[in-house]
N, C-alpha and C positions, 0 to 999 in steps of 0.2 A: 330770734333763736328758736329752732325747732324743738318742741318738747320731747323729752325722752320717751314718754308714753306713746307719742305718735310714731316715733322710730320703731319702737317695739311692735306696735300693731302692724306697721308696714312690713316688717320682717315676717311676722306670723302669717299675714295674708300671702306674701310672696311664696313662703315655704309650702303652705297648704295648696296653693295653685300649682306648684311644681309637682307635688304628690298627686294631685288630681289628674294632671296631664299624663303622668307616668303610669298611674294605675287605672285610669279611666273610671273614676268613681262615679256611682250613680248620685243623683241629687240628694237622696236621703243619706247615703253613706258619707258624702262630703259634709252635709250639715252635722251629722253625728260626730264626725272627725273634728270639725271646727269647734263644736261644743266642748269636746274633751280638752282641746288645747287652750281655749279661752278660759275654761274652768281652772286649769293648771296655772295659767298666767295670772288670773285674778287672785288665786290663793298665794302665789309667790309675791305678788305686789303688796298684799296685806302683811306679809312677813318681811317687807323691805328687801326682797331678793330679786335681782334682775335674772330672768329665765335663761339668759345667755351665760350667766355665771353660776347657775345652779349646780350643786355638787350631789354626789350619791346620797349623802346623809339628808339633804333637803328633800329628795324624792322619797326616802324612807319615811320621813316625817309626814309628807303629803299623803302617802298611802296609809299611814297610821290614822290620819284624819279621816280618810275615806271609810276605813273600817269602823271608826267611832260613830260614823253616820249610818251604820248598818246597811251599807251598800252591798249588794249581792256579789259573790265572788266573780261571776261571769261579767258583771258590769265593771268591776275593778280591773279584771284582766283585759277587757276591751280598751279601757283608758290607758293601761300600761302599753298595750300594743300601739295605740295611736301616738303616744308620747315617744316610744322607742323609734318609730318610723320618722317622727318629726325631728328628733335629735340626730338621727342618722343622716337625714337630708341636710340639716344645719351643718353637720361635719363635712359632707360632700361639697356644700356650697362655701366652705371655709369660714363660716361664722364662728365655729368652735373647733378645738383640736381633738377633743375626745368626747364620745357619747357617754354621759354620766349614768345611763341606764343599762349599760352592758352587763353589769353584775347583779341586776335585780331580776329575780325569777318570778314567773307567773305563779299565781296561787293554784293549788290543785283544784281541778274542776269538780263542782258538786255533782255527785252521782244521784240523780233523781230516780226514785223507784217508779217505774211505769204504773199508772193506776189502771187496773183491769176491772172490768165488770164481771159480776158473778155469772156462772153458767146458767143459773135460773133466770137472771135478768136478760141475758142474751136470748135465751129461749123465748121469753115473754115478748121481746121486741120482734123477733122473727115470726112468731105465731100471730102477733097483731098485724104485721105487714101482710101476711098471707090472708088473714081474715078481711082486711081492708080491700085487698085486691078482689077477693071473691064477691064481696058486697057490691062492688062497682061494675059488675058485668053488664048491667043495663044502662050504665051512664055513657057519656060521650067518649069517643075514641081517645080524645086528649086526656081526660081524667083517668081512663083505664091505663093508658101508656105511662102516665106519671106515677101512678100507684105501683104498676108492675116494675117500672125502672127502679124505684126505691127498694122494692123487694129483691130484685135481682142483684143490685149493687150490694145490699146487706148480705145476701147469701154468698156472693163471691168473696167479699171482704173477710167474712168469718171462716169460709172454707179454705181460703188460700193464704191469708195474712198479707195480702198485697197492700202496698201503699195506694191511697186513692189516686194520686197522680199517675202511678203506673197503670192502674186499671183504666182510667178515663182516656189515656193516650193510646190504648190498644185499638188496632183496626178491626173492622168487621170481619175481614178475611181470616183472622186468627180463630174465629169462633164457628165459621161455617161448617167445617169438618172436624170439629173438636171431639177428641176422645175423652180421656180423663185427666190428661196433663197438658200443660202449655208452657212453652219457653217464652220468657219475657225479658225485657232489658230494664235493669234497675239503675240505681245510682252508680255513677262512674262508668256507665256503659257496660256494666257487668251483667252477663246473661245467667239466668237460673230457671229451674223448672218449678212450677207450682201445680198443685193437684186439686181437683174439684171433687166434692162429695156428691152423692146421688141427688140430694135436694137442689143444690146449686146447678147441677147439670140439667135437671129437669126444667128449672125456671129459665135457664139460658135458652133452651129450645123454645119455650113459650114466648120469650122476649123476641127472638128472631122472627117468629111468625107474626107477632103484633107489629114489629118494626117494619116488616115488608108491606104492611097495609097503608103506611104513610108515604104518599108520593113525595112530600117535601124532604123526607129522609132517605129516599131511595138512592140518591147519588152521593150521599155523605159517606166518607170512607171509615168513619169511626163507629165503634160498637154502640156508643152512647152519644148520638149527635146532638148538637145545639138545636134548639127549637126552630129557629129561622136563620141558620147560618151554615157555613161549611166546616166549622170547627166542632170540637166536642163540648159537651155540657161542662160547666165550670164546677170546680170543687165547692165553691160557695153555694151554688144551687143545690148540690147533693147534701151538703151540711144542713142547709135550711130544710130540705125535705125530711131528713132524719130527725131534726129537731121538732118539726111539726108532728111527726109520727110519735115521738116521745111524749109530747104534750097530751096527746089523746089518751094516754094511759098513766098520766100523772108523774112522768119521769123527767120533766123539764130541768130538774136540778141535778140530774145524773151526768150531764154533759156527754151524751152518747154520740160521740164524733167518730168519723172514719178512723182517725188515729188511735182512739181508745179501743175500737174493735180489733185493730191490729195487735195492740198490747194484750187484749183478752185472748185472742187466738194463740199467742205465744205462751201466755201464762197457763192457759188451760191444757195445752199440749204438754208443757213441762210438768204440770201437776199430775198428768195421767201417764207419765213415764217416758216421754220423749227425751232422747239424749241431746246434749247441747250442740254437738256438731251438726246433727240433722236439722235442728232448729235454726242454726246459723245459716244453713243453705236455703231453707224455706223462706227466711226473712230477708235474705240478700245482704247480710252484714259482711263487710269486708274483713272486719277484725272480730275475733271471738270474744274480746273483752266487751264489745258492745252488747253481745248476747248474754254475757255473764251477769248483767244487771238483773236478769230475770231469776237468778238463783237465790236472791235474797229471800229469806223466809222468816215469818214471824213465829214466836214461840208456840202459838196455837197450832200452826200448820206442822211444826216439828213434832208436836205431841201426836197429831193425827197420823203423821207419816210412820212413826214408830208403832202406833196402834194398828194401822191398816196394812203396813208393808213388812214389818219385822217377822222373820221366819218363825220365831218362837211363839208368836201369837197364834200360829196355826196348829200348835202341838197341844194335845189334850192330855194333861197329867192326871191320870185316874187316881193315883195314890198320893196326891200332893198333901192331903190332910194328915197323912201318917208321919210326915217328917217333922 
């Protein structure tokens, strides 16, 4: 007699394979998906529940268990999504009549406050990058180019708020006759304009001159070409270069990543009076709610805002002591 456990496992494998074929899951996605379903099945088995007979209340108990294990909301939501798809396919394959997860809602996504670097820290990083480039003028062309590339990338990221993936995918032709603005294609194939400040514009010109000296890069179409290939330099390489720069000034614990520079760009603009709609356009956010996360302020900043921006702060009451 075939064991019930074997039958259950066969059903699970069959359904996961169907979903894999229909959705074209990557290997990692399929493994994560299978892990969620196996975890669910193991928990039900310990409760003497056949997953094919599980009811809505059983899933509520399961998700209560997940919460008790201090799983993050995003992790719980992913498991819920996996299970909902799993049971939908079970229903379509006529193993069950109704999806028991239809009335179970996802948890509200955690809104994580972007961590921004201070203006002073950003200034220190940029100044160090400029000094490093100046010091290397007598070094080999390769060392000079690497140092200059790091500087130019930093200048552009902080000047425009671009995502590093957007920047690295830009072709050389976009920069040859660059003025002060550039149209780029962001997430969802949405185009937007980004603006360059004077510093970044200057170093872009310098990079173009140095880049032209390298025969290996002459036929590469990207602004920041791979060292020995036809593609562009990788995000990992840029991150490593920025990390090495940070270490030279004792900032290895600050996580000065391209993504954090983007957050800093947005936060600093907002702090200096930029309106939310303009910031949304500069960042390329499809939804204003994504940009609104930057409006979170701590009490200290609120006090500073009243002190520095309130109109009454500018009024001089000459006779205030007489009241």
